[in-house]
C-alpha positions as CSV (number, residue, x, y, z in Angstrom):
1,X,-11.2,-11.7,10.3
2,X,-8.5,-11.8,13.3
3,X,-6.8,-15.1,11.7
4,X,-6.4,-13.2,8.5
5,X,-5.1,-10.0,9.9
6,X,-2.7,-12.2,12.0
7,X,-1.3,-14.1,8.9
8,X,-0.8,-10.9,7.0
9,X,1.1,-9.3,9.9
10,X,3.2,-12.4,10.1
11,X,4.0,-12.5,6.3
12,X,4.6,-8.5,6.2
13,X,6.8,-9.0,9.2
14,X,8.7,-11.6,7.8
15,X,9.3,-9.9,4.3
16,X,10.6,-6.8,6.4
17,X,13.1,-8.6,8.7
18,X,14.2,-10.7,5.5
19,X,15.0,-7.8,3.6
20,X,16.6,-6.1,6.6
21,X,18.8,-9.1,7.2
22,X,19.8,-9.8,3.7
23,X,20.9,-6.1,3.0
24,X,23.4,-6.0,6.4
25,X,25.5,-8.9,4.5
26,X,25.5,-6.9,0.9
27,X,29.1,-5.3,0.5
28,X,29.4,-2.6,-2.5
29,X,32.9,-1.7,-3.9
30,X,33.3,2.1,-3.7
31,X,36.9,2.5,-4.8
32,X,40.7,1.1,-4.3
33,X,43.1,2.2,-1.8
34,X,45.2,3.7,-4.6
35,X,42.5,6.1,-5.4
36,X,42.3,7.5,-2.1
37,X,44.8,10.2,-0.8
38,X,45.9,10.0,2.8
39,X,43.8,11.7,5.4
40,X,41.8,13.6,2.6
41,X,37.9,13.0,2.6
42,X,37.0,12.1,-0.7
43,X,33.5,12.0,-2.1
44,X,32.2,8.7,-3.8
45,X,28.7,8.2,-5.3
46,X,27.5,4.5,-5.1
47,X,25.0,3.0,-7.3
48,X,23.1,0.2,-5.9
49,X,20.4,-1.8,-7.6
50,X,17.4,-3.2,-5.1
51,X,14.0,-4.9,-6.1
52,X,11.0,-2.8,-5.1
53,X,8.1,-5.1,-5.5
54,X,8.5,-6.4,-9.1
55,X,10.6,-3.5,-10.4
56,X,14.3,-2.8,-10.1
57,X,15.3,0.4,-8.6
58,X,18.6,2.2,-8.7
59,X,19.7,4.0,-5.7
60,X,22.3,6.6,-5.4
61,X,24.3,7.6,-2.3
62,X,27.4,9.7,-1.6
63,X,29.6,9.1,1.0
64,X,33.0,10.4,1.9
65,X,36.0,8.0,2.3
66,X,39.1,8.8,4.4
67,X,42.2,6.9,4.1
68,X,43.3,6.8,7.9
69,X,46.2,4.2,7.5
70,X,47.9,2.0,4.9
71,X,44.9,-0.3,4.7
72,X,42.5,1.5,6.9
73,X,39.3,3.6,5.6
74,X,36.6,5.7,7.5
75,X,33.5,6.5,6.0
76,X,30.9,9.0,6.5
77,X,27.3,9.4,5.1
78,X,27.2,12.8,3.2
79,X,23.7,13.5,4.1
80,X,23.5,16.5,6.6
81,X,21.6,15.0,9.7
82,X,19.6,18.7,10.1
83,X,17.4,18.3,6.8
84,X,19.1,15.8,4.6
85,X,21.1,18.2,2.3
86,X,24.5,16.9,0.9
87,X,27.6,18.2,2.7
88,X,30.6,19.2,0.8
89,X,34.5,19.0,2.3
90,X,35.9,22.4,2.7
91,X,39.7,21.6,2.3
92,X,40.6,25.4,3.4
93,X,38.8,24.8,6.6
94,X,39.3,21.4,6.9
95,X,35.4,20.8,7.8
96,X,32.6,19.4,6.1
97,X,29.8,22.2,5.3
98,X,26.1,22.1,4.5
99,X,25.0,24.6,2.0
100,X,21.3,24.6,3.3
101,X,21.5,26.1,6.8
102,X,25.2,26.5,7.8
103,X,25.8,23.1,9.6
104,X,29.6,22.4,10.0
105,X,31.2,19.0,10.7
106,X,34.8,18.3,12.0
107,X,36.8,15.6,9.8
108,X,35.2,12.9,12.1
109,X,32.1,13.9,11.2
110,X,31.2,15.4,14.8
111,X,28.9,18.6,14.8
112,X,31.0,22.0,15.1
113,X,28.3,24.4,14.5
114,X,24.8,25.0,13.2
115,X,21.3,23.1,13.6
116,X,22.4,19.5,13.0
117,X,21.2,17.5,15.8
118,X,23.5,14.5,15.4
119,X,27.0,13.7,13.6
120,X,27.3,12.4,10.2
121,X,26.4,8.8,10.1
122,X,29.3,6.2,9.9
123,X,29.3,3.9,7.0
124,X,31.0,0.3,7.8
125,X,34.0,-0.2,5.7
126,X,36.1,-3.2,4.9
127,X,39.3,-3.8,2.5
128,X,39.6,-6.6,0.4
129,X,43.0,-6.8,-1.2
130,X,43.2,-3.3,-2.8
131,X,39.5,-2.8,-3.0
132,X,37.5,-0.5,-0.6
133,X,34.0,-2.1,0.3
134,X,31.1,-0.3,2.0
135,X,28.2,-2.0,3.8
136,X,25.2,-1.5,1.5
């Protein structure tokens, strides 16, 4: 019985680790540099396909892209770190605002006000020619 449990643990652990490693190398095309205004957070919804057992599942994730230089782009996950609501960019106040419980983040994703316990999560980006890619 212990041997069976050990084999199952190894197989399950290998499956988890292999999906984690594979996913770190995946890049998704988000937009082009020409579509991003300079220093203005722009919301982009990414659509990604993944296998869940034998089914293909479509995941959607909203991020904000900020062009910070000629070919430099920063990205933030739009999910509030308090309870998971989606934040929106308030151009007048130059802050990200969460509509659920009053969380406010500055343009770098740092918490300014409210209950969020952590800054907005950063998303890894790279530029390939004119395309902006984000790590899935």
